[in-house]
VMD Tcl script that builds the backbone (N, CA, C; Angstrom):
set m [mol new atoms 381]
animate dup $m
set s [atomselect $m all]
$s set {name element resname resid chain x y z} {
  {N N UNK 1 A 0.818 -1.193 0.000}
  {CA C UNK 1 A 0.000 0.000 0.000}
  {C C UNK 1 A 0.863 1.260 0.000}
  {N N UNK 2 A 1.930 1.275 0.822}
  {CA C UNK 2 A 2.815 2.433 0.873}
  {C C UNK 2 A 3.497 2.657 -0.476}
  {N N UNK 3 A 3.884 1.581 -1.132}
  {CA C UNK 3 A 4.541 1.696 -2.429}
  {C C UNK 3 A 3.589 2.312 -3.448}
  {N N UNK 4 A 2.336 1.877 -3.440}
  {CA C UNK 4 A 1.352 2.422 -4.376}
  {C C UNK 4 A 1.097 3.902 -4.099}
  {N N UNK 5 A 0.994 4.267 -2.829}
  {CA C UNK 5 A 0.774 5.673 -2.475}
  {C C UNK 5 A 1.967 6.522 -2.893}
  {N N UNK 6 A 3.169 6.013 -2.667}
  {CA C UNK 6 A 4.375 6.731 -3.061}
  {C C UNK 6 A 4.420 6.919 -4.576}
  {N N UNK 7 A 4.085 5.865 -5.317}
  {CA C UNK 7 A 4.080 5.943 -6.778}
  {C C UNK 7 A 3.079 6.975 -7.268}
  {N N UNK 8 A 1.902 7.010 -6.662}
  {CA C UNK 8 A 0.899 8.014 -7.043}
  {C C UNK 8 A 1.370 9.424 -6.741}
  {N N UNK 9 A 1.959 9.634 -5.574}
  {CA C UNK 9 A 2.473 10.959 -5.225}
  {C C UNK 9 A 3.593 11.380 -6.156}
  {N N UNK 10 A 4.482 10.467 -6.464}
  {CA C UNK 10 A 5.576 10.772 -7.362}
  {C C UNK 10 A 5.068 11.109 -8.758}
  {N N UNK 11 A 4.076 10.378 -9.229}
  {CA C UNK 11 A 3.490 10.665 -10.539}
  {C C UNK 11 A 2.814 12.026 -10.544}
  {N N UNK 12 A 2.096 12.348 -9.483}
  {CA C UNK 12 A 1.435 13.651 -9.393}
  {C C UNK 12 A 2.465 14.768 -9.340}
  {N N UNK 13 A 3.536 14.560 -8.584}
  {CA C UNK 13 A 4.595 15.555 -8.502}
  {C C UNK 13 A 5.221 15.776 -9.871}
  {N N UNK 14 A 5.490 14.704 -10.581}
  {CA C UNK 14 A 6.080 14.822 -11.913}
  {C C UNK 14 A 5.163 15.507 -12.894}
  {N N UNK 15 A 3.868 15.203 -12.828}
  {CA C UNK 15 A 2.916 15.822 -13.741}
  {C C UNK 15 A 2.768 17.302 -13.473}
  {N N UNK 16 A 2.871 17.696 -12.215}
  {CA C UNK 16 A 2.718 19.101 -11.857}
  {C C UNK 16 A 3.901 19.930 -12.351}
  {N N UNK 17 A 5.028 19.291 -12.611}
  {CA C UNK 17 A 6.225 20.015 -12.993}
  {C C UNK 17 A 6.720 19.562 -14.365}
  {N N UNK 18 A 5.795 19.346 -15.266}
  {CA C UNK 18 A 6.152 18.806 -16.563}
  {C C UNK 18 A 6.720 19.854 -17.503}
  {N N UNK 19 A 6.525 21.139 -17.258}
  {CA C UNK 19 A 6.941 22.188 -18.173}
  {C C UNK 19 A 8.420 22.195 -18.491}
  {N N UNK 20 A 9.240 22.713 -17.599}
  {CA C UNK 20 A 10.676 22.838 -17.854}
  {C C UNK 20 A 11.344 21.476 -17.982}
  {N N UNK 21 A 10.921 20.536 -17.187}
  {CA C UNK 21 A 11.518 19.207 -17.243}
  {C C UNK 21 A 11.265 18.562 -18.601}
  {N N UNK 22 A 10.039 18.647 -19.082}
  {CA C UNK 22 A 9.733 18.097 -20.402}
  {C C UNK 22 A 10.493 18.821 -21.508}
  {N N UNK 23 A 10.571 20.141 -21.403}
  {CA C UNK 23 A 11.313 20.909 -22.417}
  {C C UNK 23 A 12.764 20.440 -22.499}
  {N N UNK 24 A 13.387 20.299 -21.348}
  {CA C UNK 24 A 14.795 19.890 -21.347}
  {C C UNK 24 A 14.961 18.430 -21.751}
  {N N UNK 25 A 14.029 17.594 -21.388}
  {CA C UNK 25 A 14.112 16.191 -21.834}
  {C C UNK 25 A 13.979 16.083 -23.339}
  {N N UNK 26 A 13.127 16.930 -23.932}
  {CA C UNK 26 A 12.982 16.916 -25.397}
  {C C UNK 26 A 14.236 17.458 -26.075}
  {N N UNK 27 A 14.825 18.519 -25.503}
  {CA C UNK 27 A 16.000 19.116 -26.148}
  {C C UNK 27 A 17.285 18.351 -25.855}
  {N N UNK 28 A 17.292 17.573 -24.788}
  {CA C UNK 28 A 18.464 16.777 -24.400}
  {C C UNK 28 A 18.029 15.320 -24.201}
  {N N UNK 29 A 17.632 14.623 -25.270}
  {CA C UNK 29 A 17.054 13.286 -25.118}
  {C C UNK 29 A 17.988 12.251 -24.500}
  {N N UNK 30 A 19.294 12.458 -24.612}
  {CA C UNK 30 A 20.212 11.476 -24.018}
  {C C UNK 30 A 20.329 11.647 -22.507}
  {N N UNK 31 A 19.845 12.763 -21.972}
  {CA C UNK 31 A 19.859 12.998 -20.539}
  {C C UNK 31 A 21.180 13.499 -19.985}
  {N N UNK 32 A 22.207 13.508 -20.793}
  {CA C UNK 32 A 23.530 13.905 -20.307}
  {C C UNK 32 A 23.583 15.377 -19.914}
  {N N UNK 33 A 22.828 16.198 -20.590}
  {CA C UNK 33 A 22.859 17.637 -20.325}
  {C C UNK 33 A 21.566 18.136 -19.694}
  {N N UNK 34 A 20.842 17.264 -19.033}
  {CA C UNK 34 A 19.561 17.642 -18.446}
  {C C UNK 34 A 19.721 18.735 -17.385}
  {N N UNK 35 A 20.632 18.551 -16.448}
  {CA C UNK 35 A 20.810 19.548 -15.387}
  {C C UNK 35 A 21.295 20.892 -15.921}
  {N N UNK 36 A 22.282 20.929 -16.823}
  {CA C UNK 36 A 22.670 22.236 -17.371}
  {C C UNK 36 A 21.514 22.929 -18.110}
  {N N UNK 37 A 20.704 22.149 -18.810}
  {CA C UNK 37 A 19.538 22.715 -19.503}
  {C C UNK 37 A 18.568 23.321 -18.497}
  {N N UNK 38 A 18.308 22.597 -17.418}
  {CA C UNK 38 A 17.397 23.099 -16.390}
  {C C UNK 38 A 17.970 24.321 -15.680}
  {N N UNK 39 A 19.260 24.342 -15.469}
  {CA C UNK 39 A 19.885 25.526 -14.843}
  {C C UNK 39 A 19.747 26.747 -15.742}
  {N N UNK 40 A 19.939 26.556 -17.041}
  {CA C UNK 40 A 19.769 27.675 -17.986}
  {C C UNK 40 A 18.321 28.142 -18.008}
  {N N UNK 41 A 17.406 27.195 -18.003}
  {CA C UNK 41 A 15.981 27.549 -18.011}
  {C C UNK 41 A 15.600 28.299 -16.737}
  {N N UNK 42 A 16.129 27.862 -15.604}
  {CA C UNK 42 A 15.835 28.547 -14.337}
  {C C UNK 42 A 16.409 29.960 -14.352}
  {N N UNK 43 A 17.621 30.099 -14.865}
  {CA C UNK 43 A 18.246 31.426 -14.938}
  {C C UNK 43 A 17.415 32.361 -15.814}
  {N N UNK 44 A 16.969 31.869 -16.959}
  {CA C UNK 44 A 16.140 32.691 -17.844}
  {C C UNK 44 A 14.810 33.041 -17.181}
  {N N UNK 45 A 14.207 32.081 -16.484}
  {CA C UNK 45 A 12.939 32.334 -15.799}
  {C C UNK 45 A 13.123 33.336 -14.663}
  {N N UNK 46 A 14.241 33.246 -13.969}
  {CA C UNK 46 A 14.535 34.194 -12.889}
  {C C UNK 46 A 14.677 35.604 -13.457}
  {N N UNK 47 A 15.412 35.729 -14.543}
  {CA C UNK 47 A 15.588 37.041 -15.175}
  {C C UNK 47 A 14.256 37.618 -15.640}
  {N N UNK 48 A 13.415 36.789 -16.239}
  {CA C UNK 48 A 12.101 37.261 -16.704}
  {C C UNK 48 A 11.226 37.684 -15.530}
  {N N UNK 49 A 11.268 36.907 -14.452}
  {CA C UNK 49 A 10.464 37.252 -13.280}
  {C C UNK 49 A 10.950 38.557 -12.666}
  {N N UNK 50 A 12.267 38.741 -12.546}
  {CA C UNK 50 A 12.802 39.975 -11.972}
  {C C UNK 50 A 12.487 41.182 -12.847}
  {N N UNK 51 A 12.543 40.998 -14.145}
  {CA C UNK 51 A 12.193 42.080 -15.068}
  {C C UNK 51 A 10.724 42.464 -14.902}
  {N N UNK 52 A 9.862 41.476 -14.790}
  {CA C UNK 52 A 8.431 41.758 -14.583}
  {C C UNK 52 A 8.212 42.438 -13.229}
  {N N UNK 53 A 8.946 42.010 -12.200}
  {CA C UNK 53 A 8.848 42.635 -10.878}
  {C C UNK 53 A 9.225 44.110 -10.965}
  {N N UNK 54 A 10.320 44.414 -11.632}
  {CA C UNK 54 A 10.758 45.804 -11.771}
  {C C UNK 54 A 9.754 46.628 -12.579}
  {N N UNK 55 A 9.150 46.035 -13.600}
  {CA C UNK 55 A 8.119 46.734 -14.373}
  {C C UNK 55 A 6.942 47.112 -13.486}
  {N N UNK 56 A 6.510 46.181 -12.639}
  {CA C UNK 56 A 5.391 46.456 -11.737}
  {C C UNK 56 A 5.794 47.521 -10.726}
  {N N UNK 57 A 7.010 47.438 -10.241}
  {CA C UNK 57 A 7.496 48.425 -9.278}
  {C C UNK 57 A 7.490 49.823 -9.893}
  {N N UNK 58 A 7.910 49.938 -11.143}
  {CA C UNK 58 A 7.888 51.235 -11.838}
  {C C UNK 58 A 6.452 51.706 -12.054}
  {N N UNK 59 A 5.575 50.789 -12.418}
  {CA C UNK 59 A 4.173 51.153 -12.639}
  {C C UNK 59 A 3.511 51.601 -11.336}
  {N N UNK 60 A 3.948 51.043 -10.219}
  {CA C UNK 60 A 3.376 51.412 -8.919}
  {C C UNK 60 A 3.646 52.871 -8.589}
  {N N UNK 61 A 4.730 53.414 -9.119}
  {CA C UNK 61 A 5.071 54.815 -8.852}
  {C C UNK 61 A 4.012 55.773 -9.387}
  {N N UNK 62 A 3.254 55.341 -10.380}
  {CA C UNK 62 A 2.231 56.196 -10.973}
  {C C UNK 62 A 0.886 56.090 -10.262}
  {N N UNK 63 A 0.783 55.199 -9.307}
  {CA C UNK 63 A -0.488 55.017 -8.608}
  {C C UNK 63 A -0.706 56.108 -7.570}
  {N N UNK 64 A -1.923 56.183 -7.090}
  {CA C UNK 64 A -2.278 57.205 -6.102}
  {C C UNK 64 A -1.504 57.033 -4.797}
  {N N UNK 65 A -1.278 55.812 -4.381}
  {CA C UNK 65 A -0.523 55.505 -3.155}
  {C C UNK 65 A 0.670 54.620 -3.512}
  {N N UNK 66 A 1.700 55.210 -4.122}
  {CA C UNK 66 A 2.817 54.386 -4.604}
  {C C UNK 66 A 3.554 53.632 -3.502}
  {N N UNK 67 A 3.705 54.217 -2.325}
  {CA C UNK 67 A 4.427 53.547 -1.253}
  {C C UNK 67 A 3.690 52.289 -0.796}
  {N N UNK 68 A 2.383 52.390 -0.675}
  {CA C UNK 68 A 1.571 51.229 -0.266}
  {C C UNK 68 A 1.678 50.131 -1.322}
  {N N UNK 69 A 1.603 50.509 -2.589}
  {CA C UNK 69 A 1.701 49.524 -3.670}
  {C C UNK 69 A 3.067 48.856 -3.677}
  {N N UNK 70 A 4.130 49.630 -3.485}
  {CA C UNK 70 A 5.485 49.049 -3.478}
  {C C UNK 70 A 5.665 48.094 -2.301}
  {N N UNK 71 A 5.160 48.472 -1.135}
  {CA C UNK 71 A 5.269 47.595 0.034}
  {C C UNK 71 A 4.483 46.295 -0.167}
  {N N UNK 72 A 3.298 46.413 -0.749}
  {CA C UNK 72 A 2.495 45.212 -1.020}
  {C C UNK 72 A 3.219 44.307 -2.013}
  {N N UNK 73 A 3.840 44.899 -3.007}
  {CA C UNK 73 A 4.591 44.124 -3.995}
  {C C UNK 73 A 5.776 43.413 -3.345}
  {N N UNK 74 A 6.514 44.112 -2.491}
  {CA C UNK 74 A 7.651 43.492 -1.796}
  {C C UNK 74 A 7.187 42.329 -0.918}
  {N N UNK 75 A 6.101 42.545 -0.195}
  {CA C UNK 75 A 5.578 41.475 0.667}
  {C C UNK 75 A 5.142 40.270 -0.175}
  {N N UNK 76 A 4.492 40.553 -1.282}
  {CA C UNK 76 A 4.060 39.489 -2.183}
  {C C UNK 76 A 5.259 38.691 -2.694}
  {N N UNK 77 A 6.339 39.380 -3.016}
  {CA C UNK 77 A 7.546 38.710 -3.518}
  {C C UNK 77 A 8.171 37.842 -2.430}
  {N N UNK 78 A 8.208 38.342 -1.203}
  {CA C UNK 78 A 8.761 37.544 -0.101}
  {C C UNK 78 A 7.959 36.257 0.093}
  {N N UNK 79 A 6.647 36.380 0.051}
  {CA C UNK 79 A 5.786 35.206 0.214}
  {C C UNK 79 A 6.017 34.230 -0.934}
  {N N UNK 80 A 6.128 34.744 -2.149}
  {CA C UNK 80 A 6.391 33.876 -3.296}
  {C C UNK 80 A 7.700 33.120 -3.121}
  {N N UNK 81 A 8.749 33.817 -2.691}
  {CA C UNK 81 A 10.053 33.174 -2.541}
  {C C UNK 81 A 10.014 32.075 -1.480}
  {N N UNK 82 A 9.302 32.313 -0.395}
  {CA C UNK 82 A 9.167 31.265 0.630}
  {C C UNK 82 A 8.390 30.076 0.065}
  {N N UNK 83 A 7.318 30.379 -0.669}
  {CA C UNK 83 A 6.518 29.307 -1.272}
  {C C UNK 83 A 7.372 28.490 -2.245}
  {N N UNK 84 A 8.123 29.156 -3.080}
  {CA C UNK 84 A 8.954 28.469 -4.058}
  {C C UNK 84 A 9.914 27.516 -3.346}
  {N N UNK 85 A 10.567 27.998 -2.311}
  {CA C UNK 85 A 11.519 27.155 -1.594}
  {C C UNK 85 A 10.817 25.967 -0.940}
  {N N UNK 86 A 9.758 26.230 -0.197}
  {CA C UNK 86 A 9.066 25.155 0.517}
  {C C UNK 86 A 8.442 24.149 -0.435}
  {N N UNK 87 A 7.802 24.642 -1.465}
  {CA C UNK 87 A 7.109 23.766 -2.401}
  {C C UNK 87 A 8.099 22.886 -3.167}
  {N N UNK 88 A 9.126 23.476 -3.693}
  {CA C UNK 88 A 10.046 22.722 -4.546}
  {C C UNK 88 A 11.041 21.878 -3.757}
  {N N UNK 89 A 11.503 22.370 -2.637}
  {CA C UNK 89 A 12.540 21.640 -1.910}
  {C C UNK 89 A 11.970 20.663 -0.891}
  {N N UNK 90 A 10.812 20.946 -0.348}
  {CA C UNK 90 A 10.195 19.987 0.571}
  {C C UNK 90 A 9.812 18.723 -0.187}
  {N N UNK 91 A 9.256 18.886 -1.361}
  {CA C UNK 91 A 8.886 17.726 -2.177}
  {C C UNK 91 A 10.128 16.952 -2.598}
  {N N UNK 92 A 11.184 17.674 -2.946}
  {CA C UNK 92 A 12.427 17.008 -3.347}
  {C C UNK 92 A 12.965 16.159 -2.203}
  {N N UNK 93 A 12.992 16.701 -1.013}
  {CA C UNK 93 A 13.525 15.965 0.130}
  {C C UNK 93 A 12.651 14.772 0.488}
  {N N UNK 94 A 11.355 14.900 0.278}
  {CA C UNK 94 A 10.438 13.816 0.631}
  {C C UNK 94 A 10.567 12.628 -0.313}
  {N N UNK 95 A 10.865 12.873 -1.570}
  {CA C UNK 95 A 10.846 11.791 -2.545}
  {C C UNK 95 A 12.215 11.206 -2.851}
  {N N UNK 96 A 13.188 12.045 -3.021}
  {CA C UNK 96 A 14.527 11.568 -3.368}
  {C C UNK 96 A 15.401 12.784 -3.632}
  {N N UNK 97 A 16.690 12.582 -3.676}
  {CA C UNK 97 A 17.556 13.706 -4.031}
  {C C UNK 97 A 17.479 13.960 -5.541}
  {N N UNK 98 A 16.379 14.512 -5.965}
  {CA C UNK 98 A 16.128 14.719 -7.394}
  {C C UNK 98 A 16.344 16.190 -7.739}
  {N N UNK 99 A 17.583 16.539 -8.012}
  {CA C UNK 99 A 17.921 17.925 -8.323}
  {C C UNK 99 A 17.179 18.409 -9.562}
  {N N UNK 100 A 17.010 17.551 -10.539}
  {CA C UNK 100 A 16.300 17.940 -11.762}
  {C C UNK 100 A 14.860 18.325 -11.445}
  {N N UNK 101 A 14.207 17.576 -10.579}
  {CA C UNK 101 A 12.817 17.878 -10.225}
  {C C UNK 101 A 12.720 19.224 -9.517}
  {N N UNK 102 A 13.651 19.507 -8.617}
  {CA C UNK 102 A 13.632 20.782 -7.898}
  {C C UNK 102 A 13.886 21.947 -8.853}
  {N N UNK 103 A 14.847 21.810 -9.760}
  {CA C UNK 103 A 15.125 22.870 -10.723}
  {C C UNK 103 A 13.928 23.106 -11.632}
  {N N UNK 104 A 13.308 22.037 -12.088}
  {CA C UNK 104 A 12.133 22.169 -12.948}
  {C C UNK 104 A 10.993 22.843 -12.195}
  {N N UNK 105 A 10.802 22.462 -10.952}
  {CA C UNK 105 A 9.759 23.051 -10.114}
  {C C UNK 105 A 9.985 24.546 -9.976}
  {N N UNK 106 A 11.200 24.939 -9.625}
  {CA C UNK 106 A 11.515 26.362 -9.465}
  {C C UNK 106 A 11.314 27.115 -10.769}
  {N N UNK 107 A 11.764 26.546 -11.860}
  {CA C UNK 107 A 11.633 27.200 -13.157}
  {C C UNK 107 A 10.170 27.429 -13.509}
  {N N UNK 108 A 9.353 26.407 -13.330}
  {CA C UNK 108 A 7.929 26.537 -13.649}
  {C C UNK 108 A 7.258 27.589 -12.776}
  {N N UNK 109 A 7.576 27.616 -11.488}
  {CA C UNK 109 A 6.975 28.619 -10.600}
  {C C UNK 109 A 7.468 30.026 -10.923}
  {N N UNK 110 A 8.741 30.160 -11.275}
  {CA C UNK 110 A 9.258 31.475 -11.665}
  {C C UNK 110 A 8.572 31.982 -12.930}
  {N N UNK 111 A 8.338 31.092 -13.869}
  {CA C UNK 111 A 7.624 31.474 -15.095}
  {C C UNK 111 A 6.204 31.929 -14.776}
  {N N UNK 112 A 5.536 31.183 -13.893}
  {CA C UNK 112 A 4.175 31.559 -13.498}
  {C C UNK 112 A 4.164 32.914 -12.806}
  {N N UNK 113 A 5.143 33.158 -11.941}
  {CA C UNK 113 A 5.232 34.440 -11.231}
  {C C UNK 113 A 5.457 35.580 -12.216}
  {N N UNK 114 A 6.320 35.373 -13.200}
  {CA C UNK 114 A 6.567 36.409 -14.208}
  {C C UNK 114 A 5.289 36.739 -14.962}
  {N N UNK 115 A 4.522 35.724 -15.309}
  {CA C UNK 115 A 3.253 35.956 -15.999}
  {C C UNK 115 A 2.271 36.719 -15.117}
  {N N UNK 116 A 2.201 36.346 -13.842}
  {CA C UNK 116 A 1.300 37.026 -12.912}
  {C C UNK 116 A 1.712 38.483 -12.720}
  {N N UNK 117 A 3.011 38.725 -12.605}
  {CA C UNK 117 A 3.490 40.098 -12.448}
  {C C UNK 117 A 3.234 40.913 -13.712}
  {N N UNK 118 A 3.426 40.309 -14.864}
  {CA C UNK 118 A 3.163 41.017 -16.124}
  {C C UNK 118 A 1.691 41.410 -16.210}
  {N N UNK 119 A 0.809 40.526 -15.795}
  {CA C UNK 119 A -0.621 40.844 -15.807}
  {C C UNK 119 A -0.931 41.970 -14.825}
  {N N UNK 120 A -0.266 41.970 -13.690}
  {CA C UNK 120 A -0.456 43.012 -12.692}
  {C C UNK 120 A 0.031 44.351 -13.219}
  {N N UNK 121 A 1.165 44.355 -13.875}
  {CA C UNK 121 A 1.715 45.574 -14.424}
  {C C UNK 121 A 0.804 46.147 -15.500}
  {N N UNK 122 A 0.247 45.284 -16.323}
  {CA C UNK 122 A -0.678 45.728 -17.363}
  {C C UNK 122 A -1.920 46.321 -16.721}
  {N N UNK 123 A -2.402 45.716 -15.658}
  {CA C UNK 123 A -3.604 46.211 -14.984}
  {C C UNK 123 A -3.372 47.585 -14.365}
  {N N UNK 124 A -2.165 47.880 -13.890}
  {CA C UNK 124 A -1.910 49.170 -13.269}
  {C C UNK 124 A -1.910 50.305 -14.293}
  {N N UNK 125 A -1.694 49.987 -15.537}
  {CA C UNK 125 A -1.699 51.021 -16.575}
  {C C UNK 125 A -3.085 51.625 -16.776}
  {N N UNK 126 A -4.104 50.870 -16.419}
  {CA C UNK 126 A -5.480 51.343 -16.605}
  {C C UNK 126 A -5.889 52.401 -15.605}
  {N N UNK 127 A -5.088 52.604 -14.548}
  {CA C UNK 127 A -5.454 53.562 -13.507}
  {C C UNK 127 A -4.876 54.914 -13.745}
}
mol reanalyze $m
mol bondsrecalc $m
mol representation Tube
mol addrep $m
């Protein structure tokens, strides 16, 4: 029973993080360069997320209460960073020392955060 439950959890974990991991598996089918591919993808996702964060921060300056908006954005970023660490590394430690899974998890969450920040920045332009 424990083996079946573990297999189901592992499958669910893998399915939830199929984005970057699948991309790198397709581009590096032999698996030899999987980790370097994931590191590059994470770096690119981090840069995109930081760029989107800075865009929102600049857009906040035009709002009626820019200081409140900037503080809310900083708090939101801190919460995201804690979530990213706990979500990606807690699962990694629970299942196995799977560095590829953790990198893929972080990359996918960073991409999602960049998209969310971009949407937020676009919304602030309407005010």
